VMD Tcl script that draws the C-alpha trace (Angstrom):
set ca {
  {-4.57 -1.60 4.06}
  {-1.65 -2.37 5.25}
  {-2.16 -6.32 4.73}
  {-3.71 -5.74 0.86}
  {-0.30 -3.66 0.35}
  {1.75 -6.64 1.84}
  {0.03 -9.29 0.16}
  {-0.55 -7.31 -3.55}
  {1.20 -9.94 -5.80}
  {-2.47 -11.64 -4.96}
  {-4.11 -8.50 -6.80}
  {-4.82 -11.23 -9.94}
  {-6.91 -13.83 -11.18}
  {-6.23 -17.38 -10.66}
  {-5.88 -18.44 -14.28}
  {-2.99 -15.87 -14.78}
  {-1.20 -17.65 -11.43}
  {-2.47 -21.39 -12.86}
  {-0.92 -20.18 -16.58}
  {2.48 -19.15 -14.74}
  {3.38 -22.25 -12.94}
  {2.69 -23.90 -16.37}
  {5.05 -21.87 -18.09}
  {7.29 -22.67 -14.79}
  {6.57 -26.03 -15.23}
  {7.16 -26.41 -18.91}
  {10.47 -24.38 -18.98}
  {9.56 -21.45 -20.44}
  {10.08 -19.23 -17.65}
  {12.63 -17.35 -19.59}
  {10.82 -17.03 -22.60}
  {10.03 -13.54 -24.30}
  {6.74 -12.11 -24.54}
  {4.71 -9.06 -25.55}
  {1.37 -8.17 -25.01}
  {-0.81 -5.05 -26.31}
  {-2.95 -2.95 -24.83}
  {-5.78 -1.33 -26.28}
  {-9.53 -1.31 -25.75}
  {-12.58 -1.53 -29.26}
  {-15.29 1.01 -28.39}
  {-14.84 4.31 -27.09}
  {-16.78 4.62 -23.88}
  {-20.46 6.67 -23.77}
  {-20.17 6.70 -27.66}
  {-17.89 9.57 -27.55}
  {-15.53 9.74 -30.07}
  {-12.38 9.48 -28.00}
  {-11.16 8.41 -25.12}
  {-8.88 9.85 -21.87}
  {-6.28 7.46 -21.15}
  {-5.34 7.41 -17.32}
  {-4.04 5.14 -14.79}
  {-0.94 5.14 -15.72}
  {1.05 6.82 -12.82}
  {-0.94 4.93 -10.39}
  {-0.40 1.33 -12.23}
  {3.73 1.57 -12.61}
  {3.60 2.57 -8.80}
  {1.64 -0.53 -7.37}
  {3.70 -2.57 -10.05}
  {6.17 -2.14 -7.66}
  {4.49 -3.35 -4.84}
  {3.65 -6.29 -6.65}
  {5.37 -8.83 -5.54}
  {4.69 -12.56 -2.80}
  {5.14 -11.94 1.15}
  {5.58 -14.59 3.32}
  {1.58 -14.75 4.16}
  {0.87 -14.92 0.47}
  {3.20 -17.43 -0.08}
  {1.62 -19.76 2.48}
  {-1.72 -19.22 1.00}
  {-0.44 -20.53 -1.99}
  {0.96 -23.14 -0.74}
  {-2.61 -24.01 1.08}
  {-4.44 -23.53 -2.42}
  {-1.88 -26.32 -3.44}
  {0.81 -24.77 -5.70}
  {3.70 -26.47 -6.73}
  {7.07 -25.96 -4.44}
  {9.40 -24.78 -6.82}
  {7.25 -22.37 -8.51}
  {6.22 -20.79 -4.89}
  {10.10 -20.83 -4.43}
  {10.15 -18.75 -7.83}
  {7.63 -16.18 -6.52}
  {9.26 -15.56 -3.33}
  {11.67 -13.21 -5.55}
  {9.25 -11.93 -8.14}
  {9.77 -8.66 -9.14}
  {8.65 -7.46 -12.72}
  {11.70 -6.57 -14.29}
  {10.64 -6.48 -18.03}
  {9.95 -3.07 -19.83}
  {7.16 -1.24 -20.94}
  {6.20 1.24 -23.42}
  {2.74 3.64 -23.62}
  {1.67 7.07 -24.62}
  {2.01 9.58 -22.35}
  {-1.12 9.93 -19.59}
  {-3.57 12.20 -20.39}
  {-3.08 11.60 -24.08}
  {-6.19 11.34 -26.10}
  {-6.09 7.78 -27.80}
  {-9.04 5.74 -29.98}
  {-10.12 2.22 -30.18}
  {-7.50 -0.62 -31.33}
  {-4.56 1.30 -30.66}
  {-1.57 -0.80 -28.81}
  {-1.89 2.31 -26.38}
  {0.77 0.16 -23.86}
  {2.64 -2.77 -24.36}
  {4.46 -5.15 -21.74}
  {7.73 -7.02 -22.96}
  {9.22 -9.77 -20.49}
  {9.43 -12.69 -19.48}
  {6.47 -14.87 -20.24}
  {5.33 -15.17 -16.44}
  {5.94 -11.42 -15.46}
  {3.60 -10.50 -18.76}
  {1.07 -12.65 -17.98}
  {0.79 -11.96 -13.89}
  {0.15 -8.54 -14.44}
  {-2.67 -8.97 -16.89}
  {-5.48 -8.34 -14.07}
  {-3.74 -4.91 -12.44}
  {-3.41 -3.51 -15.33}
  {-6.71 -3.93 -16.94}
  {-8.16 -3.12 -13.41}
  {-6.36 0.16 -13.29}
  {-6.24 1.39 -17.02}
  {-9.30 0.66 -17.85}
  {-11.41 2.24 -14.96}
  {-9.20 5.40 -14.88}
  {-9.81 5.69 -18.51}
  {-13.14 5.67 -18.06}
  {-13.60 7.81 -15.31}
  {-11.27 10.55 -16.60}
  {-13.35 9.98 -20.09}
  {-16.46 10.87 -18.21}
  {-14.90 13.86 -16.65}
  {-13.48 15.42 -19.88}
  {-16.95 14.92 -20.99}
  {-18.46 17.30 -18.19}
  {-15.45 19.89 -18.66}
  {-17.05 20.05 -22.16}
  {-20.42 20.54 -21.59}
  {-19.47 22.80 -18.85}
  {-17.02 25.13 -20.57}
  {-15.60 27.48 -18.39}
  {-17.83 27.22 -15.30}
  {-16.50 25.33 -11.91}
  {-17.01 21.22 -11.53}
  {-16.67 19.53 -8.41}
  {-16.61 15.86 -7.97}
  {-19.09 14.81 -5.26}
  {-19.21 11.10 -6.20}
  {-17.73 9.37 -3.11}
  {-20.34 7.65 -1.35}
  {-21.86 6.75 -4.76}
  {-18.69 5.05 -6.04}
  {-17.96 1.20 -6.02}
  {-15.87 1.22 -2.80}
  {-12.44 2.26 -2.70}
  {-12.12 2.71 -6.35}
  {-13.60 6.78 -5.17}
  {-9.58 6.99 -4.60}
  {-8.68 6.36 -8.12}
  {-11.82 7.69 -9.74}
  {-11.37 11.35 -7.89}
  {-7.93 11.42 -9.14}
  {-9.12 10.48 -12.91}
  {-12.05 12.94 -12.22}
  {-9.38 16.10 -12.03}
  {-7.14 14.36 -14.59}
  {-10.33 14.36 -17.10}
  {-10.92 18.07 -16.15}
  {-12.79 18.30 -13.00}
  {-11.97 21.15 -10.86}
  {-11.89 19.28 -7.67}
  {-13.39 16.75 -5.36}
  {-14.81 16.33 -2.26}
  {-13.07 13.48 -1.28}
  {-10.40 14.33 1.39}
  {-8.38 11.03 1.14}
  {-7.90 11.38 -2.65}
  {-7.13 15.20 -2.28}
  {-4.48 14.20 0.00}
  {-2.85 11.04 -1.59}
  {-2.89 13.45 -5.31}
  {-1.90 16.75 -3.45}
  {-4.92 18.00 -4.35}
  {-7.70 21.13 -2.24}
  {-10.65 19.11 -1.14}
  {-14.16 21.44 -2.22}
  {-17.71 20.90 -0.23}
  {-20.21 22.57 1.20}
  {-22.95 21.30 3.92}
  {-26.01 18.56 3.44}
  {-29.47 19.07 4.70}
  {-29.00 16.93 7.90}
  {-26.90 20.18 9.52}
  {-30.08 22.26 8.99}
  {-32.42 19.33 10.18}
  {-30.42 19.62 13.75}
  {-30.83 23.29 14.39}
  {-34.83 24.51 15.06}
  {-35.20 26.71 11.96}
  {-33.40 26.91 8.69}
  {-32.78 30.29 9.25}
  {-31.05 29.39 12.76}
  {-28.89 26.79 11.07}
  {-27.48 29.38 7.70}
  {-26.50 31.96 10.69}
  {-24.36 29.57 12.83}
  {-22.84 27.97 9.61}
  {-21.80 31.45 8.73}
  {-20.29 32.04 11.86}
  {-18.03 28.64 11.75}
  {-16.96 30.09 8.05}
  {-17.32 33.23 7.34}
  {-14.89 33.46 4.39}
  {-16.54 30.30 2.50}
  {-19.95 30.16 3.06}
  {-22.05 28.40 1.05}
  {-25.48 27.49 2.30}
  {-28.00 24.90 1.13}
  {-31.26 26.72 0.24}
  {-33.75 23.56 -0.80}
  {-34.17 21.56 2.37}
  {-37.90 23.03 2.86}
  {-38.54 25.72 0.32}
  {-36.12 26.66 -2.09}
  {-37.54 30.37 -3.14}
  {-40.10 30.50 -0.03}
  {-37.76 30.13 2.78}
  {-34.37 28.86 1.66}
  {-33.21 31.91 -0.44}
  {-35.02 34.55 1.55}
  {-33.16 33.05 4.64}
  {-29.75 33.12 2.81}
  {-29.94 36.90 2.17}
  {-30.69 37.62 5.27}
  {-27.62 35.89 6.27}
  {-25.34 37.36 3.54}
  {-26.58 40.74 4.71}
  {-25.57 39.91 8.11}
  {-22.03 38.60 6.45}
  {-21.68 42.14 5.06}
  {-21.49 44.51 8.54}
  {-19.58 41.77 9.59}
  {-16.98 42.86 6.21}
  {-17.66 39.21 5.26}
  {-19.28 38.32 1.65}
  {-21.64 35.14 1.17}
  {-19.69 32.64 -1.39}
  {-22.63 31.00 -2.89}
  {-25.86 29.08 -2.20}
  {-26.23 25.41 -3.61}
  {-29.75 24.00 -5.68}
  {-30.02 20.50 -4.75}
  {-33.18 19.25 -6.05}
  {-36.23 20.39 -8.48}
  {-36.03 22.14 -11.97}
  {-32.67 23.62 -11.77}
  {-32.91 26.24 -14.74}
  {-36.06 27.64 -13.41}
  {-34.77 28.09 -9.51}
  {-31.82 29.05 -10.62}
  {-33.21 32.30 -12.79}
  {-35.43 32.92 -10.41}
  {-32.59 32.48 -7.29}
  {-30.44 34.60 -9.54}
  {-32.89 38.06 -9.82}
  {-34.07 37.71 -6.31}
  {-30.18 37.37 -5.59}
  {-29.11 40.58 -7.30}
  {-31.96 42.41 -6.86}
  {-30.83 42.50 -2.65}
  {-28.03 43.30 -4.16}
  {-26.04 40.20 -4.23}
  {-24.75 39.68 -7.69}
  {-21.32 38.60 -6.24}
  {-23.37 35.58 -5.09}
  {-22.81 32.26 -6.79}
  {-25.44 30.02 -7.30}
  {-23.73 26.20 -7.05}
  {-26.20 23.49 -8.88}
  {-26.11 19.40 -7.48}
  {-28.42 16.67 -8.03}
  {-27.80 13.58 -10.42}
  {-26.33 16.00 -13.29}
  {-24.48 14.31 -16.10}
  {-22.73 16.23 -19.34}
  {-26.40 16.33 -21.39}
  {-28.00 17.87 -18.12}
  {-25.31 20.53 -18.11}
  {-25.82 21.25 -21.69}
  {-29.24 21.80 -21.55}
  {-28.58 23.63 -18.32}
  {-26.47 25.98 -20.45}
  {-28.20 26.06 -23.51}
  {-31.61 27.01 -21.49}
  {-29.35 30.08 -20.36}
  {-29.44 29.04 -16.62}
  {-27.40 31.31 -14.54}
  {-25.72 28.74 -12.52}
  {-21.71 29.24 -11.78}
  {-20.14 25.75 -10.81}
  {-22.00 22.03 -11.22}
  {-21.60 19.45 -8.70}
  {-21.30 15.85 -10.30}
  {-21.60 12.83 -8.42}
  {-23.25 9.57 -9.27}
  {-23.11 9.56 -12.94}
  {-19.01 10.80 -12.68}
  {-17.53 8.65 -10.07}
  {-19.25 5.27 -11.47}
  {-18.64 6.22 -15.60}
  {-22.92 5.66 -15.88}
  {-24.09 4.90 -18.26}
  {-21.16 2.49 -19.23}
  {-20.20 -0.07 -16.45}
  {-16.32 -0.36 -18.15}
  {-14.17 0.49 -20.92}
  {-13.49 -2.97 -22.68}
  {-9.64 -2.59 -22.92}
  {-7.78 -5.85 -23.31}
  {-4.41 -7.28 -22.78}
  {-3.22 -9.67 -25.95}
  {-0.25 -11.10 -26.70}
  {1.79 -9.90 -30.10}
  {5.02 -11.65 -30.03}
  {6.34 -14.95 -28.87}
  {10.54 -15.49 -28.86}
  {10.72 -13.09 -31.45}
  {7.93 -14.81 -33.61}
  {4.65 -12.68 -34.49}
  {1.70 -13.87 -33.01}
  {-2.08 -13.80 -33.85}
  {-5.96 -14.31 -32.44}
  {-7.84 -15.30 -34.78}
  {-11.70 -14.34 -34.92}
  {-15.05 -15.07 -36.38}
  {-15.46 -11.70 -35.58}
  {-12.88 -9.62 -37.54}
  {-12.49 -6.99 -35.03}
  {-11.62 -9.50 -32.38}
  {-8.33 -10.50 -34.94}
  {-6.08 -8.80 -33.17}
  {-2.69 -6.97 -34.18}
  {0.46 -9.69 -34.63}
  {4.10 -8.09 -34.01}
  {5.77 -5.24 -31.95}
  {4.31 -1.67 -33.22}
  {4.10 2.19 -32.76}
  {2.22 4.69 -33.20}
  {2.07 7.88 -35.70}
  {-0.52 10.50 -35.24}
  {-0.59 12.64 -37.92}
  {-1.77 16.39 -38.40}
  {-4.06 18.28 -40.60}
  {-3.22 21.53 -42.31}
  {-4.07 23.52 -39.64}
  {-2.62 21.65 -37.00}
  {-4.88 19.67 -35.49}
  {-5.09 15.57 -35.17}
  {-5.87 14.20 -38.75}
  {-5.73 10.22 -38.20}
  {-3.06 7.73 -36.39}
  {-1.05 5.16 -38.02}
  {-0.72 1.31 -36.07}
  {3.02 0.72 -37.76}
  {5.92 -2.03 -37.21}
  {8.47 -0.74 -34.96}
  {10.78 -0.45 -37.55}
  {9.19 1.65 -40.05}
  {9.18 5.66 -40.20}
  {8.27 6.83 -44.22}
  {4.35 5.98 -44.08}
  {2.45 7.33 -47.51}
  {-0.82 5.64 -46.74}
  {-2.96 4.19 -44.02}
  {-5.38 1.22 -44.41}
  {-8.48 1.22 -42.75}
  {-8.01 -2.30 -40.41}
  {-11.13 -4.25 -41.55}
  {-12.72 -2.41 -45.16}
  {-9.87 -3.76 -47.54}
  {-11.62 -0.30 -50.19}
  {-10.64 2.22 -47.41}
  {-7.08 3.79 -46.98}
  {-5.80 7.35 -46.78}
  {-2.85 9.22 -47.56}
  {-0.74 10.89 -45.29}
  {2.42 11.24 -47.02}
  {2.88 15.30 -46.51}
  {1.18 15.60 -43.32}
  {3.27 16.44 -39.92}
  {3.70 13.57 -38.06}
  {4.47 12.82 -34.28}
  {5.38 9.02 -32.45}
  {3.52 9.32 -29.23}
  {4.52 6.15 -27.71}
  {7.64 5.91 -25.49}
  {9.40 3.36 -23.41}
  {8.76 4.22 -19.32}
  {9.93 1.14 -17.88}
  {13.27 -0.11 -18.70}
  {13.65 -3.70 -17.45}
  {11.90 -3.09 -14.16}
  {13.43 0.49 -13.82}
  {11.32 3.75 -14.47}
  {12.67 6.18 -16.72}
  {10.18 8.99 -16.70}
  {9.44 11.84 -14.28}
  {6.34 11.18 -12.07}
  {3.74 13.77 -12.79}
  {0.82 16.03 -10.75}
  {-2.26 15.21 -11.39}
  {-2.91 18.89 -12.21}
  {0.05 18.65 -14.63}
  {-2.10 15.79 -16.49}
  {-4.75 17.35 -16.30}
  {-2.86 20.51 -17.98}
  {-1.68 18.07 -21.01}
  {-5.10 16.71 -21.34}
  {-6.79 20.34 -21.72}
  {-3.81 20.53 -24.82}
  {-3.98 17.22 -26.59}
  {-7.90 17.62 -26.30}
  {-7.85 21.25 -27.93}
  {-5.81 19.52 -30.66}
  {-9.17 17.48 -31.54}
  {-11.36 18.89 -33.92}
  {-14.90 19.71 -33.34}
  {-16.58 16.82 -34.78}
  {-15.05 14.44 -32.69}
  {-16.31 15.96 -29.23}
  {-19.78 16.57 -30.03}
  {-22.23 13.69 -28.25}
  {-24.44 12.79 -30.63}
  {-23.11 10.75 -33.57}
  {-19.02 12.33 -33.29}
  {-16.72 11.56 -35.82}
  {-15.42 8.61 -36.27}
  {-11.39 9.03 -35.98}
  {-9.06 7.59 -38.76}
  {-6.76 4.64 -37.21}
  {-5.56 2.66 -40.06}
  {-2.25 0.33 -39.83}
  {0.56 0.44 -42.32}
  {0.89 -1.67 -45.32}
  {3.42 -3.87 -43.81}
  {1.48 -4.44 -40.90}
  {-1.50 -5.49 -42.90}
  {0.93 -7.39 -44.63}
  {2.49 -9.09 -41.95}
  {-1.70 -10.12 -40.67}
  {-3.02 -10.92 -43.62}
  {0.02 -13.56 -44.15}
  {-0.48 -14.86 -40.60}
  {-4.47 -15.60 -40.70}
  {-3.87 -17.23 -44.19}
  {-0.88 -19.43 -42.93}
  {-2.86 -20.22 -39.70}
  {-6.30 -20.40 -41.27}
  {-6.38 -20.58 -44.90}
  {-8.81 -18.80 -47.57}
  {-9.03 -15.48 -48.18}
  {-7.76 -12.60 -46.61}
  {-8.99 -9.80 -45.03}
}
mol new
graphics top color blue
foreach p $ca { graphics top sphere $p radius 0.5 }
foreach p [lrange $ca 0 end-1] q [lrange $ca 1 end] { graphics top cylinder $p $q radius 0.2 }
display resetview
């Protein structure tokens, strides 16, 4: 890990170094540029995305420099010696504007923008995309799980199924999105969270019988004893043996915390388990369920009135299943005070020029209604225009609005106070409560209105016409 941190300036794709060297050799190192981060589709066919990873990105940005070992490696790769000399003193000294971490965001919005010289803004592209795309993906998945689970407890059990060390950031993102705790002890340590866990089948199998295994575990952890009851036969041995141990704990002045179901028909088994526990006078013993859970299965279990008190979610959370990645991109929109645009035969991939900001409008009930992408100098917005459909527009003249993007880094200096994972998670919950229900549903969520200010659309259309000719869009 120390070797990675010491050489973190190499955490980029080769083309970024190649381009940066090209800028340098052509005398463009002081040319000013503006890049926007945005994504084109919500993950999981969702109606929203949770923006996460900002704090980790900023922290890592301060480690983005080139050590002596890095410089030696770049020499071996054949980079220009003058350019390598330039990199020896490289630090990001630009400015960054962003929405708050934990904000509920939508496709095509420039939710983060980077200003600085063309080299520094280019070199940090992959770092930014790597962190923001991944954590936003996992935080969104976690928020969907939280929406399904309601007020029931949720735990991240995904470390063993994660893609390598990404588990560190994934567990944090899961908490940000709404999961209560994580089994990942390193993430809990790094981000000041409390880890959670039970026991594995190997504990039970390491003893001569299940009852002995339960008793030994209860002797060691009487104040927080959770027993895994499906190693051999859930209903015929696991739960009966757990009841015996629970009664023995009562005699010692303790209470069995919970049992965990990790296989089989969770709705059926949880109902049977609840009755068996209640018949034994153990109404206080909770039932935890795990095993390939996702937001749909949790919703199904709750709809079936399965008496489950907590869910442990692993693979489907930590890997962002069924979406492998958030399709966030990083595109230049201004160079030396000149708005610029990327054209495409696919109208949805035409970028937005200039320096922009985002206004959020509220309906009469105080809920999110629509977002407007506007040029940075604009204030009074009366209508917003659909980005691609010339016939669609929305009147927002009399609606309350707020600016949801602000400067967080100024000439390399941080302007915001770091927030704890818990604080960011609470912010997500608050902002999510302001999102109308029709955008939260899993099947065919209502598409949230994101439009352009008339001035921005005019600028985009003029640039398209100038560069390509023909009809504007």
